[in-house]
LOLUMNU-594320 format. One record per residue (C-alpha): residue number from 1; residue in three letters; chain; z, x, y. Coordinates in steps of 0.001 Angstrom, whole numbers. Layout:
N
> NUM,Ala,A,Z,X,Y;
...
// end
This chain:
223
> 1,Unk,A,-3741,-3644,-1345;
> 2,Unk,A,-1784,-6458,289;
> 3,Unk,A,-3179,-9973,514;
> 4,Unk,A,-2058,-12638,2983;
> 5,Unk,A,-3403,-16157,3345;
> 6,Unk,A,-3670,-18813,6017;
> 7,Unk,A,-832,-20797,4421;
> 8,Unk,A,1463,-17921,5450;
> 9,Unk,A,2313,-18455,9122;
> 10,Unk,A,1860,-15704,11679;
> 11,Unk,A,5356,-16475,12957;
> 12,Unk,A,6864,-15341,9653;
> 13,Unk,A,6981,-11710,10761;
> 14,Unk,A,10190,-10824,8959;
> 15,Unk,A,8417,-11042,5603;
> 16,Unk,A,5523,-8960,6882;
> 17,Unk,A,7802,-6212,8147;
> 18,Unk,A,7888,-4803,4625;
> 19,Unk,A,4346,-3579,5171;
> 20,Unk,A,5154,-669,7456;
> 21,Unk,A,8443,535,5990;
> 22,Unk,A,7199,3080,3399;
> 23,Unk,A,5656,5408,5972;
> 24,Unk,A,4880,8107,3412;
> 25,Unk,A,2306,5762,1906;
> 26,Unk,A,-924,4378,3259;
> 27,Unk,A,-944,607,3044;
> 28,Unk,A,-4519,-322,2310;
> 29,Unk,A,-5232,-3571,4014;
> 30,Unk,A,-2699,-6064,5156;
> 31,Unk,A,-5581,-8468,4611;
> 32,Unk,A,-5399,-11854,6260;
> 33,Unk,A,-7854,-14733,6284;
> 34,Unk,A,-10093,-14609,9327;
> 35,Unk,A,-8251,-17619,10779;
> 36,Unk,A,-4953,-15826,11213;
> 37,Unk,A,-5356,-12048,11142;
> 38,Unk,A,-6038,-11762,14867;
> 39,Unk,A,-2731,-13465,15643;
> 40,Unk,A,-870,-10950,13452;
> 41,Unk,A,-2051,-7678,14993;
> 42,Unk,A,-322,-7994,18360;
> 43,Unk,A,3035,-9316,17031;
> 44,Unk,A,3271,-6572,14401;
> 45,Unk,A,2431,-3896,16984;
> 46,Unk,A,4920,-5144,19542;
> 47,Unk,A,7850,-6409,17449;
> 48,Unk,A,8145,-4191,14421;
> 49,Unk,A,11243,-1933,14501;
> 50,Unk,A,9378,917,12783;
> 51,Unk,A,6785,962,15554;
> 52,Unk,A,9336,405,18318;
> 53,Unk,A,12593,1968,17058;
> 54,Unk,A,15743,2628,19095;
> 55,Unk,A,15527,5974,20915;
> 56,Unk,A,16344,8803,18512;
> 57,Unk,A,14695,12109,17604;
> 58,Unk,A,12157,11640,14787;
> 59,Unk,A,12944,13310,11504;
> 60,Unk,A,16709,12714,11487;
> 61,Unk,A,18306,11281,8357;
> 62,Unk,A,17597,7552,8416;
> 63,Unk,A,14818,7884,10966;
> 64,Unk,A,11836,5567,10617;
> 65,Unk,A,9530,8486,11472;
> 66,Unk,A,9724,11183,8777;
> 67,Unk,A,7815,14391,9304;
> 68,Unk,A,5019,15467,6970;
> 69,Unk,A,5421,18131,4357;
> 70,Unk,A,3281,20896,5890;
> 71,Unk,A,436,21617,8299;
> 72,Unk,A,-2216,20968,5656;
> 73,Unk,A,-844,17496,4971;
> 74,Unk,A,-599,16789,8703;
> 75,Unk,A,-4202,17916,9256;
> 76,Unk,A,-5495,15723,6400;
> 77,Unk,A,-3868,12609,7876;
> 78,Unk,A,-5130,13351,11380;
> 79,Unk,A,-8637,13984,10003;
> 80,Unk,A,-8682,10574,8357;
> 81,Unk,A,-7332,8865,11475;
> 82,Unk,A,-10108,10491,13490;
> 83,Unk,A,-12660,9346,10901;
> 84,Unk,A,-11465,5764,11424;
> 85,Unk,A,-12109,6069,15139;
> 86,Unk,A,-15559,7613,14617;
> 87,Unk,A,-16548,4951,12084;
> 88,Unk,A,-15742,2241,14659;
> 89,Unk,A,-12529,804,13258;
> 90,Unk,A,-10487,-654,16133;
> 91,Unk,A,-7364,1370,16860;
> 92,Unk,A,-4628,-1149,17637;
> 93,Unk,A,-1667,1215,17813;
> 94,Unk,A,-795,4902,17589;
> 95,Unk,A,-3385,7308,16250;
> 96,Unk,A,-1923,10557,17545;
> 97,Unk,A,662,13230,16935;
> 98,Unk,A,4247,12938,18166;
> 99,Unk,A,4881,16090,20199;
> 100,Unk,A,2793,19217,20551;
> 101,Unk,A,4617,21443,18055;
> 102,Unk,A,5674,19122,15276;
> 103,Unk,A,4343,17532,12104;
> 104,Unk,A,5169,13985,13176;
> 105,Unk,A,2436,11345,13490;
> 106,Unk,A,2654,8014,15273;
> 107,Unk,A,2593,4900,13090;
> 108,Unk,A,-1048,3861,13281;
> 109,Unk,A,-2750,467,12912;
> 110,Unk,A,-6495,-83,12533;
> 111,Unk,A,-8218,-3463,12523;
> 112,Unk,A,-11879,-4357,11913;
> 113,Unk,A,-11899,-1912,9004;
> 114,Unk,A,-14927,-2009,6709;
> 115,Unk,A,-14722,-1309,2984;
> 116,Unk,A,-17124,1628,3314;
> 117,Unk,A,-14911,3563,5766;
> 118,Unk,A,-12969,6616,4604;
> 119,Unk,A,-9668,5106,5749;
> 120,Unk,A,-10410,2162,3440;
> 121,Unk,A,-11404,4223,396;
> 122,Unk,A,-9172,7309,455;
> 123,Unk,A,-5441,7738,-16;
> 124,Unk,A,-4039,8918,3300;
> 125,Unk,A,-323,9232,2420;
> 126,Unk,A,591,8827,6058;
> 127,Unk,A,1797,6105,8458;
> 128,Unk,A,-1500,4213,8602;
> 129,Unk,A,-2078,476,8187;
> 130,Unk,A,-5644,-815,7738;
> 131,Unk,A,-6264,-4508,8417;
> 132,Unk,A,-9201,-6357,6879;
> 133,Unk,A,-10225,-10013,7040;
> 134,Unk,A,-11698,-12250,4355;
> 135,Unk,A,-12930,-15818,3995;
> 136,Unk,A,-12061,-16763,415;
> 137,Unk,A,-9631,-15901,-2344;
> 138,Unk,A,-12420,-14698,-4625;
> 139,Unk,A,-13814,-12397,-1929;
> 140,Unk,A,-10359,-10921,-1299;
> 141,Unk,A,-9780,-10229,-5003;
> 142,Unk,A,-13205,-8659,-5554;
> 143,Unk,A,-12846,-6380,-2536;
> 144,Unk,A,-9293,-5408,-3418;
> 145,Unk,A,-10323,-4509,-6960;
> 146,Unk,A,-13319,-2487,-5768;
> 147,Unk,A,-11230,670,-5604;
> 148,Unk,A,-10670,3793,-7679;
> 149,Unk,A,-6945,3185,-7398;
> 150,Unk,A,-4737,471,-8812;
> 151,Unk,A,-1065,1334,-8389;
> 152,Unk,A,458,-1612,-6524;
> 153,Unk,A,-554,-4758,-4678;
> 154,Unk,A,1249,-7580,-2901;
> 155,Unk,A,487,-11222,-2204;
> 156,Unk,A,1995,-13164,689;
> 157,Unk,A,1579,-16923,280;
> 158,Unk,A,3507,-20190,170;
> 159,Unk,A,1461,-21430,-2791;
> 160,Unk,A,2840,-20741,-6260;
> 161,Unk,A,-563,-21477,-7824;
> 162,Unk,A,-2238,-18943,-5538;
> 163,Unk,A,466,-16347,-6154;
> 164,Unk,A,7,-16613,-9920;
> 165,Unk,A,-3797,-16714,-9927;
> 166,Unk,A,-4188,-13775,-7544;
> 167,Unk,A,-1503,-11641,-9191;
> 168,Unk,A,-3197,-12170,-12558;
> 169,Unk,A,-6574,-11106,-11160;
> 170,Unk,A,-5405,-7986,-9323;
> 171,Unk,A,-6225,-4732,-11140;
> 172,Unk,A,-2933,-3026,-10347;
> 173,Unk,A,49,-2063,-12439;
> 174,Unk,A,2510,-3814,-10127;
> 175,Unk,A,2107,-6964,-8035;
> 176,Unk,A,4787,-7994,-5538;
> 177,Unk,A,4841,-11592,-4292;
> 178,Unk,A,6267,-12229,-808;
> 179,Unk,A,7984,-8836,-873;
> 180,Unk,A,7023,-5166,-963;
> 181,Unk,A,8360,-2000,-2577;
> 182,Unk,A,10792,-4007,-4699;
> 183,Unk,A,11625,-1543,-7480;
> 184,Unk,A,13852,-2298,-10475;
> 185,Unk,A,14847,87,-13246;
> 186,Unk,A,13973,-2547,-15876;
> 187,Unk,A,10447,-3088,-14542;
> 188,Unk,A,7714,-675,-15739;
> 189,Unk,A,5972,1108,-12868;
> 190,Unk,A,2515,2652,-13084;
> 191,Unk,A,-1085,1969,-12203;
> 192,Unk,A,-4586,1253,-13392;
> 193,Unk,A,-7786,3295,-13022;
> 194,Unk,A,-7188,6742,-11470;
> 195,Unk,A,-3474,5943,-11227;
> 196,Unk,A,-3209,4632,-14755;
> 197,Unk,A,-1584,7295,-16945;
> 198,Unk,A,1636,6029,-18494;
> 199,Unk,A,4562,4093,-17039;
> 200,Unk,A,7892,4940,-15483;
> 201,Unk,A,11007,2764,-15818;
> 202,Unk,A,11650,8,-18309;
> 203,Unk,A,11248,225,-22089;
> 204,Unk,A,7671,1532,-21707;
> 205,Unk,A,8975,4689,-20034;
> 206,Unk,A,10582,5775,-23313;
> 207,Unk,A,7119,6471,-24723;
> 208,Unk,A,6667,9253,-22145;
> 209,Unk,A,9697,11057,-23614;
> 210,Unk,A,8876,10501,-27283;
> 211,Unk,A,6913,12465,-29843;
> 212,Unk,A,5330,10233,-32482;
> 213,Unk,A,4751,11657,-35936;
> 214,Unk,A,2744,10186,-38824;
> 215,Unk,A,3557,11277,-42387;
> 216,Unk,A,1179,10178,-45160;
> 217,Unk,A,2374,10685,-48731;
> 218,Unk,A,100,10248,-51739;
> 219,Unk,A,2168,8801,-54561;
> 220,Unk,A,1575,10203,-58079;
> 221,Unk,A,1222,7393,-60606;
> 222,Unk,A,3603,9174,-62995;
> 223,Unk,A,6383,9426,-60439;
// end
């Protein structure tokens, strides 16, 4: 879940471009306050280099449009995209396959997404961005935490107080502030809830490769 606030200007698109880069993931909710989210949809759709890349065949090394692993994976993503349309989310961009005989899918943006929709609740693992709106910080936190998953979240704000209070309240193993997908070998990586078994990276990762043994020895008084 990614949270953005009204103190983060819609013109600051370079920071928001992080949201669509990891196309093998579903980014659940580039959420913006209701005052600004409408002004973000059109600029992201029209200006983002992932959505409007230089002409090149998709799937090449370095391409912004990777293919999907197999037909089953492709079908699952397309099924969820279709569910978004049927459940009345507003399709802002994409939503279809790229070519008739390939496993490529257009980067897809939905707005007016409700928390009860499948695209809001399920992991899609495809190039899909769901945009929600909220009216208060508390509402945003409660809705973001109302999920079975808790791997990563991000907060975009100019307020240090807000960044610290929201990051502390988010039920995720990693919180990025004004960045996204910033991985470091020293920083433990892992999630909460259904994504909460163990950690990779950092000192905590050593526990995953260790066997702990307890030996209890009763001392004889005569020894």
